DRENPA-3360 file (N, C-alpha, C; in nm, 2 decimals, always signed):
BEGIN
1 = MESEDLQH = +0.91/+1.82/+0.94/+0.83/+1.75/+0.84/+0.73/+1.66/+0.91 ~ +0.61/+1.66/+0.87/+0.50/+1.58/+0.93/+0.54/+1.43/+0.91 ~ +0.50/+1.35/+1.01/+0.53/+1.21/+1.00/+0.47/+1.14/+0.88 ~ +0.34/+1.18/+0.84/+0.28/+1.12/+0.73/+0.35/+1.16/+0.60 ~ +0.40/+1.29/+0.59/+0.47/+1.34/+0.48/+0.60/+1.26/+0.46 ~ +0.67/+1.24/+0.58/+0.80/+1.17/+0.58/+0.77/+1.02/+0.53 ~ +0.67/+0.96/+0.58/+0.63/+0.83/+0.54/+0.61/+0.82/+0.39 ~ +0.53/+0.91/+0.34/+0.49/+0.91/+0.20/+0.62/+0.93/+0.11;
9 = RLEEILQR = +0.70/+1.02/+0.15/+0.82/+1.05/+0.07/+0.92/+0.93/+0.07 ~ +0.93/+0.86/+0.19/+1.01/+0.74/+0.20/+0.95/+0.63/+0.11 ~ +0.82/+0.62/+0.11/+0.76/+0.52/+0.02/+0.79/+0.54/-0.13 ~ +0.79/+0.67/-0.17/+0.82/+0.71/-0.30/+0.96/+0.67/-0.34 ~ +1.06/+0.70/-0.24/+1.20/+0.67/-0.26/+1.21/+0.52/-0.28 ~ +1.15/+0.44/-0.19/+1.17/+0.29/-0.19/+1.11/+0.24/-0.32 ~ +1.00/+0.29/-0.36/+0.93/+0.24/-0.49/+1.02/+0.27/-0.61 ~ +1.08/+0.39/-0.61/+1.17/+0.43/-0.72/+1.29/+0.34/-0.72;
17 = ISGADPQL = +1.35/+0.31/-0.61/+1.47/+0.23/-0.60/+1.44/+0.08/-0.63 ~ +1.33/+0.03/-0.58/+1.31/-0.12/-0.59/+1.22/-0.15/-0.71 ~ +1.14/-0.06/-0.76/+1.05/-0.09/-0.86/+0.93/-0.17/-0.82 ~ +0.92/-0.19/-0.68/+0.81/-0.27/-0.63/+0.68/-0.20/-0.64 ~ +0.57/-0.28/-0.64/+0.43/-0.23/-0.63/+0.42/-0.14/-0.51 ~ +0.37/-0.02/-0.52/+0.36/+0.07/-0.40/+0.27/+0.01/-0.29 ~ +0.18/-0.08/-0.33/+0.09/-0.15/-0.23/+0.18/-0.24/-0.14 ~ +0.29/-0.28/-0.18/+0.38/-0.37/-0.10/+0.46/-0.30/+0.00;
25 = ITPEARLI = +0.47/-0.17/-0.02/+0.56/-0.09/+0.07/+0.49/-0.04/+0.19 ~ +0.48/-0.13/+0.29/+0.41/-0.10/+0.41/+0.52/-0.10/+0.53 ~ +0.49/-0.05/+0.64/+0.59/-0.05/+0.75/+0.64/-0.19/+0.79 ~ +0.55/-0.29/+0.76/+0.59/-0.43/+0.80/+0.67/-0.50/+0.69 ~ +0.68/-0.44/+0.57/+0.74/-0.50/+0.45/+0.89/-0.51/+0.48 ~ +0.95/-0.63/+0.45/+1.09/-0.65/+0.47/+1.16/-0.60/+0.34 ~ +1.27/-0.52/+0.36/+1.33/-0.45/+0.25/+1.39/-0.55/+0.15 ~ +1.45/-0.66/+0.19/+1.51/-0.75/+0.09/+1.41/-0.85/+0.04;
33 = EDIGIDSL = +1.34/-0.92/+0.13/+1.26/-1.03/+0.09/+1.13/-0.98/+0.02 ~ +1.07/-0.87/+0.07/+0.94/-0.83/+0.02/+0.94/-0.73/-0.09 ~ +1.03/-0.63/-0.08/+1.03/-0.53/-0.19/+1.15/-0.53/-0.27 ~ +1.25/-0.62/-0.24/+1.36/-0.65/-0.34/+1.47/-0.55/-0.34 ~ +1.49/-0.48/-0.22/+1.61/-0.39/-0.21/+1.74/-0.47/-0.21 ~ +1.83/-0.44/-0.29/+1.96/-0.52/-0.29/+2.06/-0.43/-0.22 ~ +2.19/-0.48/-0.21/+2.29/-0.40/-0.14/+2.31/-0.26/-0.20 ~ +2.31/-0.25/-0.33/+2.32/-0.12/-0.39/+2.20/-0.03/-0.36;
41 = GFYEILIE = +2.09/-0.09/-0.35/+1.96/-0.02/-0.31/+1.97/+0.04/-0.17 ~ +2.04/-0.02/-0.08/+2.06/+0.03/+0.05/+2.14/+0.16/+0.05 ~ +2.24/+0.17/-0.04/+2.32/+0.29/-0.05/+2.24/+0.40/-0.12 ~ +2.15/+0.36/-0.21/+2.06/+0.45/-0.28/+1.97/+0.52/-0.18 ~ +1.92/+0.44/-0.08/+1.84/+0.49/+0.02/+1.92/+0.60/+0.10 ~ +2.04/+0.57/+0.13/+2.12/+0.67/+0.21/+2.13/+0.80/+0.13 ~ +2.16/+0.79/+0.00/+2.18/+0.91/-0.08/+2.05/+0.98/-0.10 ~ +1.94/+0.91/-0.13/+1.81/+0.97/-0.14/+1.76/+1.04/-0.02;
49 = ADECLGIK = +1.78/+0.98/+0.10/+1.74/+1.04/+0.22/+1.81/+1.17/+0.24 ~ +1.94/+1.18/+0.21/+2.01/+1.30/+0.22/+1.96/+1.41/+0.12 ~ +1.95/+1.37/-0.01/+1.92/+1.46/-0.12/+1.77/+1.50/-0.11 ~ +1.68/+1.41/-0.09/+1.54/+1.44/-0.10/+1.48/+1.49/+0.04 ~ +1.53/+1.43/+0.15/+1.47/+1.46/+0.28/+1.56/+1.55/+0.36 ~ +1.69/+1.57/+0.32/+1.78/+1.65/+0.40/+1.82/+1.58/+0.53 ~ +1.81/+1.44/+0.53/+1.85/+1.37/+0.65/+1.96/+1.27/+0.62 ~ +2.07/+1.28/+0.69/+2.18/+1.20/+0.67/+2.17/+1.07/+0.76;
57 = IREEDLLK = +2.19/+0.96/+0.69/+2.19/+0.83/+0.76/+2.33/+0.77/+0.76 ~ +2.37/+0.73/+0.88/+2.51/+0.67/+0.88/+2.50/+0.53/+0.82 ~ +2.61/+0.50/+0.76/+2.62/+0.37/+0.69/+2.60/+0.25/+0.79 ~ +2.66/+0.26/+0.90/+2.64/+0.15/+1.00/+2.50/+0.14/+1.05 ~ +2.42/+0.25/+1.05/+2.28/+0.24/+1.08/+2.20/+0.18/+0.97 ~ +2.23/+0.22/+0.85/+2.16/+0.17/+0.73/+2.16/+0.02/+0.72 ~ +2.27/-0.04/+0.75/+2.29/-0.19/+0.74/+2.21/-0.26/+0.84 ~ +2.15/-0.19/+0.94/+2.07/-0.26/+1.04/+1.92/-0.27/+1.01;
65 = FRTVGDIQ = +1.88/-0.19/+0.91/+1.74/-0.19/+0.87/+1.70/-0.32/+0.81 ~ +1.58/-0.37/+0.85/+1.52/-0.49/+0.80/+1.39/-0.47/+0.73 ~ +1.31/-0.37/+0.79/+1.18/-0.34/+0.74/+1.17/-0.19/+0.70 ~ +1.06/-0.16/+0.63/+1.03/-0.02/+0.60/+1.01/+0.06/+0.73 ~ +0.94/+0.00/+0.82/+0.92/+0.06/+0.95/+1.05/+0.10/+1.02 ~ +1.15/+0.01/+1.01/+1.28/+0.04/+1.07/+1.34/+0.17/+1.02 ~ +1.33/+0.19/+0.89/+1.38/+0.32/+0.83/+1.29/+0.44/+0.88 ~ +1.16/+0.42/+0.88/+1.07/+0.53/+0.92/+1.10/+0.57/+1.06;
73 = RHLRTLEP = +1.11/+0.48/+1.15/+1.14/+0.52/+1.29/+1.28/+0.59/+1.30 ~ +1.38/+0.54/+1.23/+1.51/+0.60/+1.23/+1.51/+0.74/+1.18 ~ +1.44/+0.76/+1.06/+1.44/+0.89/+1.00/+1.37/+0.99/+1.09 ~ +1.27/+0.95/+1.17/+1.20/+1.04/+1.26/+1.30/+1.09/+1.37 ~ +1.39/+1.01/+1.41/+1.49/+1.05/+1.51/+1.60/+1.14/+1.45 ~ +1.61/+1.14/+1.32/+1.72/+1.22/+1.25/+1.67/+1.34/+1.18 ~ +1.54/+1.37/+1.19/+1.49/+1.49/+1.11/+1.57/+1.61/+1.15 ~ +1.60/+1.70/+1.05/+1.67/+1.82/+1.07/+1.60/+1.90/+1.18;
81 = PDAQAT = +1.67/+1.97/+1.27/+1.61/+2.05/+1.38/+1.50/+2.15/+1.33 ~ +1.53/+2.21/+1.22/+1.43/+2.31/+1.17/+1.30/+2.25/+1.12 ~ +1.31/+2.12/+1.08/+1.19/+2.05/+1.03/+1.10/+2.01/+1.15 ~ +1.16/+1.98/+1.27/+1.09/+1.94/+1.38/+1.01/+2.06/+1.44 ~ +1.05/+2.18/+1.42/+0.99/+2.30/+1.48/+0.86/+2.33/+1.40 ~ +0.84/+2.28/+1.28/+0.72/+2.31/+1.21/+0.60/+2.22/+1.24;
% end
């Protein structure tokens, strides 16, 4: 998956979960303070990444994320092998 496509799909997921203005969802945006992701929202991110992106995030990694950029960088390292070949 292209990096821009991954970023766009992650932004859509975060907007859907948080209800935040899409303009607020930038790599620097803090998940809790800026876009309002709560503890349940973190688990929704885990589920959505698996279902929508085919990428599994470990729970212990999920709880380390502070910004949108943290998730983006992590997802790039976890992309399915077949997606990296395209």
